[in-house]
DOMAR-828533 format. One record per residue (C-alpha): residue in one letter; residue number from 0; x, y, z. Coordinates in pm, 1 decimal, decimal comma. Example, Ala and Ser with C-alpha at 12.3 -4.5 7.8 and 13.67 -1.06 7.14 Angstrom:
! DOMAR-828533
<"A"; 0; <1230,0; -450,0; 780,0>>
<"S"; 1; <1367,0; -106,0; 714,0>>
***
This chain:
! DOMAR-828533
<"X"; 0; <25186,1; -9162,6; -12040,8>>
<"X"; 1; <25568,5; -9137,7; -12053,3>>
<"X"; 2; <25785,7; -8934,2; -12268,8>>
<"X"; 3; <25895,9; -9149,7; -12551,9>>
<"X"; 4; <26244,6; -9168,1; -12690,4>>
<"X"; 5; <26459,9; -9476,2; -12819,6>>
<"X"; 6; <26248,2; -9819,3; -12787,6>>
<"X"; 7; <26272,0; -9953,5; -12492,5>>
<"X"; 8; <26342,9; -9605,9; -12314,0>>
<"X"; 9; <26137,9; -9348,5; -12175,7>>
<"X"; 10; <26077,9; -9066,2; -11900,7>>
<"X"; 11; <25838,4; -8995,0; -11686,3>>
<"X"; 12; <25728,1; -8757,7; -11382,8>>
<"X"; 13; <25827,7; -8960,7; -11045,6>>
<"X"; 14; <25497,2; -9115,2; -10906,9>>
<"X"; 15; <25564,7; -8947,9; -10581,4>>
<"X"; 16; <25453,1; -8585,6; -10702,5>>
<"X"; 17; <25097,3; -8727,3; -10715,6>>
<"X"; 18; <24977,0; -8361,9; -10733,6>>
<"X"; 19; <25178,7; -8198,6; -11018,5>>
<"X"; 20; <24958,5; -7902,0; -11002,0>>
<"X"; 21; <25057,6; -7828,8; -10701,4>>
<"X"; 22; <25442,0; -7859,5; -10760,7>>
<"X"; 23; <25399,6; -7639,4; -11108,3>>
<"X"; 24; <25230,6; -7384,6; -10902,8>>
<"X"; 25; <25538,5; -7337,6; -10696,9>>
<"X"; 26; <25763,7; -7395,5; -10974,6>>
<"X"; 27; <25614,6; -7187,2; -11232,7>>
<"X"; 28; <25356,2; -7032,0; -11015,1>>
<"X"; 29; <25025,1; -7094,4; -11265,9>>
<"X"; 30; <24727,1; -7228,0; -11079,5>>
<"X"; 31; <24590,6; -7595,1; -11259,9>>
<"X"; 32; <24357,6; -7409,2; -11467,1>>
<"X"; 33; <24640,4; -7267,5; -11635,0>>
<"X"; 34; <24873,9; -7565,8; -11651,9>>
<"X"; 35; <24901,8; -7862,1; -11933,0>>
<"X"; 36; <24682,1; -8095,6; -11879,6>>
<"X"; 37; <24913,5; -8444,4; -12050,5>>
<"X"; 38; <25209,6; -8533,7; -11829,9>>
<"X"; 39; <25404,3; -8506,1; -12172,3>>
<"X"; 40; <25327,8; -8146,8; -12165,8>>
<"X"; 41; <25417,6; -8159,4; -11842,9>>
<"X"; 42; <25778,5; -8282,9; -11873,7>>
<"X"; 43; <25815,9; -8039,5; -12164,1>>
<"X"; 44; <25736,9; -7719,3; -11958,0>>
<"X"; 45; <25940,1; -7828,6; -11652,3>>
<"X"; 46; <26248,4; -7866,9; -11834,6>>
<"X"; 47; <26210,2; -7563,5; -12085,2>>
<"X"; 48; <26102,2; -7379,3; -11751,0>>
<"X"; 49; <26453,0; -7509,1; -11619,1>>
<"X"; 50; <26659,3; -7371,4; -11902,2>>
<"X"; 51; <26500,4; -7046,0; -11871,5>>
<"X"; 52; <26584,0; -6995,3; -11525,5>>
<"X"; 53; <26909,2; -7130,3; -11577,7>>
<"X"; 54; <26966,6; -6861,1; -11846,2>>
<"X"; 55; <26798,1; -6619,0; -11621,4>>
<"X"; 56; <27067,5; -6691,2; -11308,1>>
<"X"; 57; <27328,7; -6645,8; -11577,1>>
<"X"; 58; <27206,8; -6307,8; -11672,3>>
<"X"; 59; <27258,8; -6230,1; -11310,1>>
<"X"; 60; <27599,8; -6295,6; -11336,8>>
<"X"; 61; <27668,9; -6155,8; -11665,0>>
<"X"; 62; <27508,3; -5837,8; -11840,6>>
<"X"; 63; <27147,3; -5815,5; -11974,8>>
<"X"; 64; <27150,9; -6104,8; -12236,1>>
<"X"; 65; <27438,2; -6321,6; -12216,2>>
<"X"; 66; <27542,7; -6576,0; -12435,5>>
<"X"; 67; <27510,2; -6924,8; -12197,2>>
<"X"; 68; <27694,7; -7240,6; -12323,3>>
<"X"; 69; <27509,6; -7567,1; -12375,6>>
<"X"; 70; <27755,0; -7752,9; -12125,2>>
<"X"; 71; <27616,9; -7494,3; -11851,6>>
<"X"; 72; <27274,3; -7521,8; -11904,1>>
<"X"; 73; <27241,9; -7887,4; -11980,6>>
<"X"; 74; <27402,3; -7966,9; -11622,1>>
<"X"; 75; <27218,8; -7687,5; -11463,7>>
<"X"; 76; <26887,7; -7822,0; -11590,7>>
<"X"; 77; <26975,7; -8202,9; -11530,5>>
<"X"; 78; <27008,0; -8118,2; -11154,3>>
<"X"; 79; <26718,8; -7911,1; -11107,1>>
<"X"; 80; <26503,3; -8169,4; -11271,2>>
<"X"; 81; <26619,5; -8492,3; -11095,5>>
<"X"; 82; <26365,9; -8669,7; -10921,5>>
<"X"; 83; <26092,4; -8501,0; -11012,6>>
<"X"; 84; <26138,8; -8650,1; -11362,2>>
<"X"; 85; <26300,0; -9008,3; -11384,7>>
<"X"; 86; <26462,9; -9190,6; -11616,7>>
<"X"; 87; <26797,3; -9342,9; -11772,6>>
<"X"; 88; <27066,1; -9083,9; -11744,3>>
<"X"; 89; <27118,7; -9098,0; -12095,8>>
<"X"; 90; <26697,9; -9075,5; -12166,4>>
<"X"; 91; <26671,9; -8822,3; -11954,9>>
<"X"; 92; <27015,0; -8606,1; -12125,9>>
<"X"; 93; <26851,5; -8653,1; -12438,5>>
<"X"; 94; <26492,3; -8526,9; -12411,9>>
<"X"; 95; <26649,8; -8234,9; -12215,5>>
<"X"; 96; <26855,5; -8160,7; -12544,2>>
<"X"; 97; <26566,0; -8201,4; -12748,8>>
<"X"; 98; <26322,7; -7962,5; -12536,0>>
<"X"; 99; <26629,9; -7718,1; -12578,3>>
<"X"; 100; <26688,2; -7757,1; -12945,5>>
<"X"; 101; <26535,5; -8073,9; -13096,7>>
<"X"; 102; <26529,5; -8110,0; -13471,6>>
<"X"; 103; <26167,2; -8273,7; -13400,0>>
<"X"; 104; <25846,3; -8123,6; -13233,1>>
<"X"; 105; <25863,6; -7846,5; -13016,9>>
<"X"; 106; <26163,8; -7682,0; -12894,3>>
<"X"; 107; <26264,8; -7355,7; -12720,6>>
<"X"; 108; <26507,8; -7245,0; -13023,9>>
<"X"; 109; <26207,6; -7369,3; -13265,8>>
<"X"; 110; <25963,0; -7166,6; -13098,1>>
<"X"; 111; <26216,4; -6876,7; -13091,0>>
<"X"; 112; <26233,0; -6831,1; -12668,3>>
<"X"; 113; <26619,3; -6895,2; -12738,5>>
<"X"; 114; <26834,5; -6807,5; -13001,4>>
<"X"; 115; <27140,1; -7091,3; -13127,8>>
<"X"; 116; <27490,0; -6936,7; -13156,6>>
<"X"; 117; <27766,2; -7082,6; -13322,1>>
<"X"; 118; <27989,2; -7331,2; -13092,2>>
<"X"; 119; <27763,9; -7471,2; -12854,5>>
<"X"; 120; <27590,4; -7140,8; -12726,6>>
<"X"; 121; <27278,0; -6978,8; -12659,3>>
<"X"; 122; <27151,7; -6644,8; -12575,7>>
<"X"; 123; <26734,1; -6627,6; -12438,8>>
<"X"; 124; <26598,5; -6427,1; -12667,7>>
<"X"; 125; <26403,1; -6051,2; -12565,4>>
<"X"; 126; <26020,2; -6084,4; -12486,6>>
<"X"; 127; <25786,9; -6028,7; -12720,2>>
<"X"; 128; <25405,8; -6135,2; -12793,6>>
<"X"; 129; <25175,9; -6246,9; -13055,3>>
<"X"; 130; <24815,8; -6173,4; -13107,0>>
<"X"; 131; <24593,1; -6485,3; -13144,0>>
<"X"; 132; <24289,2; -6258,2; -13031,3>>
<"X"; 133; <24225,5; -5915,0; -12909,3>>
<"X"; 134; <24328,3; -6084,1; -12563,8>>
<"X"; 135; <24520,5; -6351,2; -12622,1>>
<"X"; 136; <24901,0; -6347,0; -12738,5>>
<"X"; 137; <25173,9; -6620,8; -12816,4>>
<"X"; 138; <25448,6; -6565,6; -12588,7>>
<"X"; 139; <25795,9; -6550,6; -12739,5>>
<"X"; 140; <26085,4; -6449,7; -12411,7>>
<"X"; 141; <26352,5; -6656,8; -12282,9>>
<"X"; 142; <26245,9; -6512,9; -11986,0>>
<"X"; 143; <26113,6; -6721,1; -11671,1>>
<"X"; 144; <25744,6; -6717,6; -11642,9>>
<"X"; 145; <25776,8; -6600,5; -11275,4>>
<"X"; 146; <25902,1; -6328,7; -11372,7>>
<"X"; 147; <25614,7; -6283,9; -11617,1>>
<"X"; 148; <25369,5; -6278,3; -11371,4>>
<"X"; 149; <25564,5; -6033,3; -11127,9>>
<"X"; 150; <25451,8; -5786,4; -11405,4>>
<"X"; 151; <25114,8; -5871,1; -11343,9>>
<"X"; 152; <25061,6; -6052,2; -11637,4>>
<"X"; 153; <24817,2; -6382,3; -11668,2>>
<"X"; 154; <25049,5; -6661,7; -11842,4>>
<"X"; 155; <24916,7; -7036,4; -11957,8>>
<"X"; 156; <25135,6; -7270,0; -12063,4>>
<"X"; 157; <25098,1; -7524,4; -12320,6>>
<"X"; 158; <25412,9; -7740,5; -12294,6>>
<"X"; 159; <25724,3; -7566,4; -12403,4>>
<"X"; 160; <25504,4; -7279,6; -12616,0>>
<"X"; 161; <25265,1; -7053,9; -12345,6>>
<"X"; 162; <25022,3; -6788,2; -12390,5>>
<"X"; 163; <25020,4; -6413,2; -12249,5>>
<"X"; 164; <24643,1; -6431,0; -12151,6>>
<"X"; 165; <24306,4; -6211,2; -12074,8>>
<"X"; 166; <24625,2; -5961,3; -12142,1>>
<"X"; 167; <24524,5; -5543,5; -12252,9>>
<"X"; 168; <24787,1; -5493,6; -12514,9>>
<"X"; 169; <24800,1; -5132,7; -12411,7>>
<"X"; 170; <25011,0; -5200,3; -12102,5>>
<"X"; 171; <25241,7; -5400,9; -12280,1>>
<"X"; 172; <25481,1; -5089,5; -12357,3>>
<"X"; 173; <25518,7; -5065,1; -11954,7>>
<"X"; 174; <25641,8; -5438,3; -11946,3>>
<"X"; 175; <25902,5; -5418,6; -12214,3>>
<"X"; 176; <25713,5; -5622,3; -12432,4>>
<"X"; 177; <25694,7; -5597,3; -12814,3>>
<"X"; 178; <25420,3; -5689,0; -13038,1>>
<"X"; 179; <25519,0; -5885,2; -13332,2>>
<"X"; 180; <25308,9; -5989,0; -13596,9>>
<"X"; 181; <25265,0; -6338,1; -13767,7>>
<"X"; 182; <25448,8; -6211,8; -14084,3>>
<"X"; 183; <25757,4; -6112,2; -13878,9>>
<"X"; 184; <25764,8; -6436,6; -13683,8>>
<"X"; 185; <25794,6; -6703,2; -14031,5>>
<"X"; 186; <25719,6; -6697,2; -14377,6>>
<"X"; 187; <25440,1; -6790,5; -14592,2>>
<"X"; 188; <25175,3; -6922,8; -14309,9>>
<"X"; 189; <24825,6; -6861,6; -14435,4>>
<"X"; 190; <25020,2; -6742,4; -14775,4>>
<"X"; 191; <24683,2; -6700,3; -15034,7>>
<"X"; 192; <24887,1; -6725,8; -15331,7>>
<"X"; 193; <24757,4; -6959,6; -15627,8>>
<"X"; 194; <24982,9; -7297,3; -15652,2>>
<"X"; 195; <25075,0; -7250,2; -16016,1>>
<"X"; 196; <25179,6; -6865,3; -15931,5>>
<"X"; 197; <25375,1; -7027,1; -15580,1>>
<"X"; 198; <25590,6; -7302,5; -15892,5>>
<"X"; 199; <25657,1; -7027,7; -16118,6>>
<"X"; 200; <25796,2; -6832,1; -15846,5>>
<"X"; 201; <25966,8; -7107,9; -15748,0>>
<"X"; 202; <26097,3; -7138,7; -16082,7>>
<"X"; 203; <26230,2; -6792,3; -16128,2>>
<"X"; 204; <26388,7; -6840,2; -15728,4>>
<"X"; 205; <26694,3; -7030,6; -15822,4>>
<"X"; 206; <26953,1; -7058,8; -16063,4>>
<"X"; 207; <26892,7; -7241,8; -16320,8>>
<"X"; 208; <27093,3; -7504,4; -16423,1>>
<"X"; 209; <27096,4; -7783,0; -16717,6>>
<"X"; 210; <26923,7; -8130,8; -16590,4>>
<"X"; 211; <27147,6; -8367,0; -16506,2>>
<"X"; 212; <27066,4; -8690,9; -16244,1>>
<"X"; 213; <27248,6; -8970,9; -16104,8>>
<"X"; 214; <27103,2; -9335,1; -16043,5>>
<"X"; 215; <27007,3; -9253,3; -15742,4>>
<"X"; 216; <26768,0; -8944,6; -15842,6>>
<"X"; 217; <26402,5; -8962,1; -15803,4>>
<"X"; 218; <26055,9; -8778,9; -15887,8>>
<"X"; 219; <25768,5; -8697,4; -15646,1>>
<"X"; 220; <25454,2; -8955,5; -15719,4>>
<"X"; 221; <25225,5; -8748,8; -15528,1>>
<"X"; 222; <24944,2; -8893,3; -15265,3>>
<"X"; 223; <24963,4; -9223,3; -15197,7>>
<"X"; 224; <24684,4; -9422,0; -15084,1>>
<"X"; 225; <24759,1; -9565,1; -14717,4>>
<"X"; 226; <25086,7; -9410,2; -14729,6>>
<"X"; 227; <25142,7; -9133,9; -14492,7>>
<"X"; 228; <25393,3; -8847,2; -14600,2>>
<"X"; 229; <25563,3; -8769,8; -14927,3>>
<"X"; 230; <25595,2; -9038,2; -15149,5>>
<"X"; 231; <25912,0; -9056,1; -15424,8>>
<"X"; 232; <26001,7; -9316,3; -15740,4>>
<"X"; 233; <26175,1; -9358,0; -16034,3>>
<"X"; 234; <25970,9; -9178,4; -16230,4>>
<"X"; 235; <25689,0; -8892,6; -16302,2>>
<"X"; 236; <25453,5; -8807,5; -16604,9>>
<"X"; 237; <25512,9; -8423,9; -16419,1>>
<"X"; 238; <25254,0; -8176,3; -16478,3>>
<"X"; 239; <25216,6; -7942,6; -16805,4>>
<"X"; 240; <25222,4; -7577,7; -16675,5>>
<"X"; 241; <25271,4; -7263,7; -16908,9>>
<"X"; 242; <25647,9; -7207,4; -16842,0>>
<"X"; 243; <25697,6; -7589,4; -16930,7>>
<"X"; 244; <25590,5; -7946,6; -16778,6>>
<"X"; 245; <25736,9; -7956,1; -16456,6>>
<"X"; 246; <25831,4; -8267,2; -16199,1>>
<"X"; 247; <25961,3; -8252,9; -15861,2>>
<"X"; 248; <26269,3; -8429,3; -15807,0>>
<"X"; 249; <26562,3; -8550,7; -15517,4>>
<"X"; 250; <26902,5; -8654,6; -15513,8>>
<"X"; 251; <27042,5; -8819,0; -15178,5>>
<"X"; 252; <27350,1; -8604,6; -15017,2>>
<"X"; 253; <27526,0; -8724,4; -14704,1>>
<"X"; 254; <27363,2; -8755,9; -14398,3>>
<"X"; 255; <27107,3; -8894,8; -14535,6>>
<"X"; 256; <26960,6; -8592,3; -14616,8>>
<"X"; 257; <26841,6; -8494,4; -15021,0>>
<"X"; 258; <26878,4; -8180,4; -15271,9>>
<"X"; 259; <26533,9; -8070,1; -15388,2>>
<"X"; 260; <26505,6; -7958,8; -15733,4>>
<"X"; 261; <26260,0; -7866,9; -15961,8>>
<"X"; 262; <26272,2; -8000,5; -16304,6>>
<"X"; 263; <26187,9; -7806,9; -16620,3>>
<"X"; 264; <26088,0; -7942,5; -16957,8>>
<"X"; 265; <26024,9; -7695,1; -17225,8>>
<"X"; 266; <26077,4; -7789,6; -17576,2>>
<"X"; 267; <26374,3; -7956,7; -17659,5>>
<"X"; 268; <26553,2; -7794,0; -17319,5>>
<"X"; 269; <26533,6; -7942,8; -17014,0>>
<"X"; 270; <26684,4; -7747,0; -16678,9>>
<"X"; 271; <26646,7; -7749,3; -16304,7>>
<"X"; 272; <26608,4; -7515,5; -16051,4>>
<"X"; 273; <26727,8; -7599,2; -15692,8>>
<"X"; 274; <26411,6; -7545,3; -15417,8>>
<"X"; 275; <26522,6; -7382,7; -15075,1>>
<"X"; 276; <26530,8; -7676,3; -14820,6>>
<"X"; 277; <26255,2; -7510,5; -14591,8>>
<"X"; 278; <26037,2; -7452,6; -14953,0>>
<"X"; 279; <26009,9; -7767,8; -15076,6>>
<"X"; 280; <25733,5; -7952,6; -14866,5>>
<"X"; 281; <25530,6; -7670,4; -14980,9>>
<"X"; 282; <25622,8; -7645,0; -15323,1>>
<"X"; 283; <25517,7; -8070,6; -15295,5>>
<"X"; 284; <25168,7; -7957,3; -15170,7>>
<"X"; 285; <25138,6; -7715,3; -15451,1>>
<"X"; 286; <25210,4; -7953,0; -15672,8>>
<"X"; 287; <24950,3; -8190,9; -15529,3>>
<"X"; 288; <24656,4; -7910,2; -15599,4>>
<"X"; 289; <24784,5; -7846,7; -15956,4>>
<"X"; 290; <24730,3; -8213,5; -16064,6>>
<"X"; 291; <24397,0; -8187,9; -15876,3>>
<"X"; 292; <24542,8; -8420,2; -15623,6>>
<"X"; 293; <24501,2; -8221,4; -15311,0>>
<"X"; 294; <24592,9; -8354,0; -14968,1>>
<"X"; 295; <24346,1; -8354,3; -14739,7>>
<"X"; 296; <24302,0; -8196,5; -14337,7>>
<"X"; 297; <24065,3; -8298,7; -14072,6>>
<"X"; 298; <23977,7; -8043,7; -13811,1>>
<"X"; 299; <23723,0; -8207,3; -13562,2>>
<"X"; 300; <23594,6; -7994,8; -13230,9>>
<"X"; 301; <23534,7; -8179,9; -12945,8>>
<"X"; 302; <23426,3; -7961,2; -12707,2>>
<"X"; 303; <23697,2; -7690,9; -12597,4>>
<"X"; 304; <23933,5; -7887,0; -12832,9>>
<"X"; 305; <24062,2; -7907,2; -13118,2>>
<"X"; 306; <24206,6; -8210,9; -13358,0>>
<"X"; 307; <24422,0; -8167,7; -13681,2>>
<"X"; 308; <24472,0; -8469,1; -13808,1>>
<"X"; 309; <24698,0; -8491,1; -14179,1>>
<"X"; 310; <24856,9; -8732,1; -14372,0>>
<"X"; 311; <25167,9; -8589,0; -14445,3>>
<"X"; 312; <25468,5; -8427,9; -14211,9>>
<"X"; 313; <25412,9; -8026,4; -14257,0>>
<"X"; 314; <25699,3; -7747,1; -14392,1>>
<"X"; 315; <25922,4; -7624,7; -14053,4>>
<"X"; 316; <25757,8; -7313,6; -14032,6>>
<"X"; 317; <25379,4; -7458,8; -14012,7>>
<"X"; 318; <25469,4; -7717,6; -13768,4>>
<"X"; 319; <25620,1; -7431,8; -13591,5>>
<"X"; 320; <25312,4; -7237,0; -13568,4>>
<"X"; 321; <25095,0; -7552,7; -13432,2>>
<"X"; 322; <25329,6; -7600,7; -13149,9>>
<"X"; 323; <25310,2; -7229,6; -13076,2>>
<"X"; 324; <24957,6; -7247,7; -13098,4>>
<"X"; 325; <24942,8; -7487,3; -12809,8>>
<"X"; 326; <24981,6; -7806,5; -13049,7>>
<"X"; 327; <25025,6; -8145,2; -12870,7>>
<"X"; 328; <25135,2; -8373,1; -13079,9>>
<"X"; 329; <24954,6; -8700,1; -13027,7>>
<"X"; 330; <25152,0; -8931,4; -13286,2>>
<"X"; 331; <25067,9; -9180,3; -13597,3>>
<"X"; 332; <24670,7; -9192,5; -13545,8>>
<"X"; 333; <24656,8; -9445,2; -13820,2>>
<"X"; 334; <24702,7; -9326,5; -14156,4>>
<"X"; 335; <24757,5; -8975,3; -14027,1>>
<"X"; 336; <24974,3; -8749,0; -13794,4>>
<"X"; 337; <24774,0; -8571,3; -13567,7>>
<"X"; 338; <24751,9; -8280,7; -13276,9>>
<"X"; 339; <24575,3; -8130,9; -13042,9>>
<"X"; 340; <24490,3; -7794,0; -12984,3>>
<"X"; 341; <24294,2; -7546,1; -12750,3>>
<"X"; 342; <23942,4; -7477,8; -12949,3>>
<"X"; 343; <24040,2; -7097,7; -12968,3>>
<"X"; 344; <24320,3; -7091,9; -13226,2>>
<"X"; 345; <24043,5; -7303,2; -13516,7>>
<"X"; 346; <23985,0; -6980,8; -13712,1>>
<"X"; 347; <24386,1; -6949,7; -13701,7>>
<"X"; 348; <24476,6; -7329,8; -13802,0>>
<"X"; 349; <24222,6; -7301,4; -14089,6>>
<"X"; 350; <24412,1; -7027,2; -14226,6>>
<"X"; 351; <24692,5; -7242,8; -14201,2>>
<"X"; 352; <24554,7; -7536,8; -14373,2>>
<"X"; 353; <24389,2; -7323,9; -14643,0>>
<"X"; 354; <24783,3; -7173,1; -14698,2>>
<"X"; 355; <24911,3; -7552,5; -14764,7>>
<"X"; 356; <24692,3; -7564,4; -15049,7>>
<"X"; 357; <24482,8; -7857,7; -14868,6>>
<"X"; 358; <24067,3; -8006,9; -14875,6>>
<"X"; 359; <23935,3; -7913,8; -14544,9>>
<"X"; 360; <23721,1; -8143,4; -14380,4>>
<"X"; 361; <23568,3; -8080,2; -14072,9>>
<"X"; 362; <23419,4; -8296,6; -13821,4>>
<"X"; 363; <23220,2; -8268,2; -13515,8>>
***
């Protein structure tokens, strides 16, 4: 399977490398049982590791944590992967930059291995480990994998994401690895807050203003059978709450983006409170739950693998978490979006699902 970009464009692994596990054992230092099992994840792993090595070489020339220009990183990576991953120069350049700091799916910046700075500069992040189980940790680090292996750690590769496995956390301090708790990595994952309370919090979190609308303003309609993601329309009856009748609205802005707001009708007054762009999807999911129209998550266990299906694209933080847990994007599966994950993360995925006020449908 190739890594698809625009229609008619793709990149893939050069078929001269018939045994990629042997190559990865040398390039990443990990044996086949600790390597990804799909071509897409292999491509992501190779490109991600090339960026870490590129930054490490620049660090060796300029202090502990130097800034790296995107041009020098990109040039180094493209030169190293040329001949291993094949495709048009434009396609290969595109996927390389998506792995560094793409907007969709896993990337080194999204996972936390790199930090983006102004003016096209990046810095590799210091090493942290976030617990999954007693001896398995998500690895967040700009360090090349071989550096960690040389310190006696075992690392499993999941595309861009990496895990420390078979670990004794008492030994982390000796390797200058800090344990980072989930709550410090991102906000609100698995947040056990009542949907009404969350929306009330949203109503108080921004500046309240008088309601104004434009001809292009739209209201959230809730789940629509056969439709994926969030559907908007010209009007919505809203939901009655103790703090007023609420509706969720959006208005277009430049670059095909939107401003999101909570409209509150109370008596003769109509007001609006802006929604944080990182939180608006959570507000939509809370609205669905409060309206008695909860969305559904399907979790299926097949052997040692876990499959997750949703009929919407999750908020950014939840997407980040799914990929950090080793999630592989499967794309549109009928009327759902799908991911494949290691079975060991099932309790954490279930916690994430419940934190988005979803109905859980277990299968297998």
